[in-house]
N, C-alpha and C positions, 0 to 999 in steps of 0.2 A: 412629459414633465409635470410634476405636481404643482398645485396652486402656490404652495409655500415657496417653491423654487422660483416660480415666475414672479411672485411678489417681491422676493429678495433681489432678483435680477432687475426688476423695474426700479427698486429703490437704489440699486447700484448706479444705474444710468442717471437717475435723478441726482444722486450725490455728486456725480461728475459735473453735471450742468450747474448745480448750486455752487460748487467750488469755484468754477470759472466765472460765474456771475458775480460772486462776492469778491473775487480777485479783481475783476474789472472795476467794481465799485470802490475798492481800496485805491486802485490807481487813479480813479477820478478824484477821490478825496485828496490824495497827495498832489495831484496836478492843480486843482482849483484852489485849495486851501493851504497847501504847504505846511502841514502841522509839524510841531517840534517832535523830537525823539520820543518823549514820554507819551504825547498824544498819539503818535503813530503806533506805539506798542499797545496802547489801550484800544485803539481802533482795530488792530489785528486780532486781539483777543475777543473783542465784541463780535466781529464779523465771523470768526471761527465758530463761536457759540451759536450765532444766528444761522450759520450754514448748517450746523448739525441739528438745530432745533426741530426742523420739520421731519427729518428722518427719525429722530427719537420719538417725536410726538406721534408719527404714523405707526411705528412699531407698538408703542404703548396703547394707542387708541384701538389698534387692531385686536388686541388681546384683553383690554380692560375697558369698561364703560363706567368711569367715575367722574366726579366733578373736576378733579385735577387733570385727568387725561383729556376731557373735553375742553377745559380751559387752555391747556397747553397746545392742543391741536388748533383751537381757534386762533390763538395769538400767533402761532407759527404760520398758519394759513394766511392771515392778514399780512404778515411780514413778506410772504411770497409775492403778494400783490404789490406791496410797496416796492419790493426789490425789482419787480418787473417794470414798474413805472419809472423807477430811478435809472435802471439800465438804459431804457430808450431815451429818457429825457437827457441824461448826461452824454449819451452817445451823440445825440443831435447837437447838443451845445458844444461838444468837442469839435465836431465838424464845422459848426458855425464859427467857432473861435478861429480855426485855421483859415477859413474863408476871409474873415475880417482882417487877419494878420496879412494875408496876401494882398488885400485891398488897401493896406497901410492905414487901417482904422482899428487899432487894437483897443480892447476894453479890458480894464483890470480883471484879472482872473477871479479874485474873490467875489466881485460883483456878478460875474457869470455863474459862479458856484452857488451863491445865495439865491439867485434867480431860479436856478434848477431846484434847490431845496424847496422853495415856495411852491413851484409848480408841482413837485412830487407830493407835497403835503396836501395841497388843495385838490389835486386829481384823485388822490387816494381817499380823502374824506368823501368826495363826491361819489366815488365808486362804491364805498360801503353803504352810503345812504341810498344810492340808486338801486343796488341789489336788494335791499330790504323793503323796497316799496314797489311791489308788483302792480302792473296795470292790466286792463282788459283791452285786447286788440280785436276789433270786430271786422269780419269779412263776409262777403256773400259768395256762395258757391252754387253754380248752376249744374244740375245733374239731369242727364237725359233719362226720360221715362220715370221720373221721380213719382212715387205713389202720392196720390192727392192728400193722404193723411199726413204726409211729411211737408207739404207745401208751407213755407214760411216758418217752419219749426227751427229752433236753435239747438245746436249741439256745442258742447264745450270740449276743447282739446287741452289736456294738461299733460305736461311731460317734464322730465328732469327736475323733479322736486328735490331729490337727494336728501331725504330724511335721514338723520344720523347724528353725528357728534356736534355738528354746527347748526343745522336746520332742525328745529324741534317742533313740538306739537303746536306751539303758539303760531308759527308760520303756517302750519297745515290748516289751522282754524281760519286764518286770514284767507287762504286760497278757497276754502269751503264757503266762507261768507261771500266772497266775490262771485263764486260760481252760482250760489243760490240766488244772488241778486238779479241774474238774467233769466231765471226760470227755464233752464234748458230741458229739452225733451230727452236728452241722453248725455252722459258724460263719458269721455274716453281718456283713460290714463295710459299714455303711450311710452312706457318704459322709464327706467331710472327713478322710480318712486323712492327707492332707498339708495343710500350712498355707497353701499358695499361693505361698510364696516360692521362688525358684529356688535351685539349688545342687546338691550331690552327694546326691541323694535315694535312689539305688538301695540303698545299704547300710543306710539307715535302716529300710527295710521288710523286710530280710532275716530278722529274727527271726520274722516270720509264716510263713516256710517251715518252721518247726519245729512248726507245727500240723498234725495229721493226723487230723481227725475222719472218721468213717465215710463221710459223704456229701460231704465237702470244705468248702473255705472260699470264700465268694463275696463279690464287691465291686460296689457301684454308686458312681457319682460324687456328690459334693456340690458346693455352690457354690464351695468353695475349690479344687476340682480344675479348675473352669472358669477360675479366676484363673491357676492354674499352666499350664493348657492341657490340655484333655481328651485330645487325641491323645498328648501327652507322658506324661500320667498312665497311660493305657492301655498305652503302650509299656513303662513301668516295671513295671506289674502283670503284664503278659504274660511277663515274665522271671522271675516267681515261681511258687509253687505255688497262688496265689490265682486263682480263676476270675472274670475281669471280666464283668459283665453290662451290656450296653448296649441296653436295650429288647429283652430276650430272655426266653424261657421255657425252664425246664429241668424235666423230670419227675424227682422224687426219690422213687422207690419209691411212686408213687401220689399224691405231694404236689406240686402245681404251685408252682414258685418263679419269680416274675417280678421281674426287676430293671429298674427304670426310671431312666434317666439324668437327672441334674439339668439343667434347661433352661439353655442358653447365655445369656449376658447379653442381656437385652432380649427374650428369646423366652418363649413359653408352651408347655406340653405338653398335648396332647389325650389325656388319660388313657384315655377310653373307646376312642378310635381305636387307641391303642397296645395295649391289652389285646386288642382284636379282631384286630389285625395279627399278634400273636405266637401266636394260637391259644388264648387263654384260654377255659376251659370252666367256667362258673359252677356247674355241677353237681358239680364236683370240689373238694376242699379246696385252699386256696391260701395262699401267703405272698407278700406284695408288699414289696420293698425300695425305698423311696423316701425320700430324705433329709429332706425337709421334711414336717411334719405338716399337710399341706394336702390339698385335694381329697377330704376325708373323706366328704362326702355322696356323691360319685361312686363311690368304692371301696365304700362300704356298699351303695349301690343296685345295684351290679353283682355283689354276692354274695361279695366278697373275705372270706376267713376272718380273716386276720391281716395287719396292716400294721406294719412296723417303720420308725421314723423317729427323727430327732434334731434337729440344727440349732439348737435354742433355747438350749442350755446352761443352761437355766432361769435365764438372766440372769447367771449366775456370781456377781455382786456385788449385794448388797442396795442399793437397792430395784428393780434392773432386772428381777427376776423378776415384779414387778407389770406391767412393760411387756410382757414376753414373754407373760404370761397374757392380756393384752388383745389383743395382735397376733395371737395364734393362737386366739382365741375360747375360752380355757380349756383347750385341748389342748396345753399346752406342756411337761408333765412328768407322768409316771406311766403307768398302764395303764387304758384306757377300754374298757368292755364295753357294746356296744349291740346287742342281739339276737344274731345269729350273727357279728357283726363285732367284732373286737378291734383296738385301736390301742395299740401300745407306743411311748412316747416316752421316750427316755433323755436324761439331762442331759449325757451324753458322758464319754468316758474322759479326754480331755485338756482343754486350755483354749486360748482365743484371746485375743491381746493380753496382758492381765495374767495371769501364771501363778498365779492366785488364785481362791479360791471362798469366799464367806461364806454363801450361802443354798442351796447344793447340794453334793453330793459328786461327785467324779470316780468313775465307775462303769462296770462292764460289767453287762449284764442277762442273767440265765440264765432261760430260759423252759422249763418242763416242759409238754409237750403231753399233753392228755387228750382222749379222744373224748367226743362227747355225742350 
């Protein structure tokens, strides 16, 4: 199946979800506010337009990179986040109202409705500001047989920046400045540097040329690079000071760095086969860059010291963090230490779709390496 067919199929599924989400919101408005006939008709028209806005914006943004397409995409993406917050807030309030009625303690419906509106507005404003204000999360990682030259050195993990129609070069500069402030020995960009939309992307990544860590900056692809086109992505990266890694191994002063590309659509990666092919030596300390926190048992059994991953965003908006936690078997966010194996999963520096976060922070991760 071609990418265009997959993209259109994906939008079809999204269209169905959007329709029913907006239908629920309309029912909630009718229930809690009981608008008159004219207000109902206006509400229906507005919700239909909002329901179609993201599909139209996605199609337009996929084939054009203009101020108008970016503005429409941003506004529609923010509305998606507001819609998600509204869906869960009003669902909870509807359940709460039924409980209060059964307890013979009814509350006027408009009061419940306006309470919901206030909660949605405040949570959405917080989510936008929270996503735009990344933080530094610091952790310490112990690695067996760590070369003495790496003792106490810091590495920076950056993933899921999603440069594109919403996240622009000003945000990239913010990430670069934060990274520079900790003076890392190496910087690892673990996939989804780009959002997957076409456009003038070369200049968006230019700020990362300002990074000059001792051992360099390295990059592996994520799923959104496969949407953009892995070949096109690598062409862009090769014009920068970033070192692209496509199933390759580099020796960094006694520390093995392995970069494994994200599988193309519909494919699977033979992790053990890739490690064997690149010359991985399980007796030596190692860092694996692999965008998704998967194949954990394989990496652990093969003696990998440290795996860096992202991809999950920790769900971005509540309660989707519960979903990511289930999908990735509890390995969706934080740092996990199991014997001599450590997995670092970051919630990501940027955002995808809604530029909003309610249950996580936009972050870069600073790891201080210690021997053991």
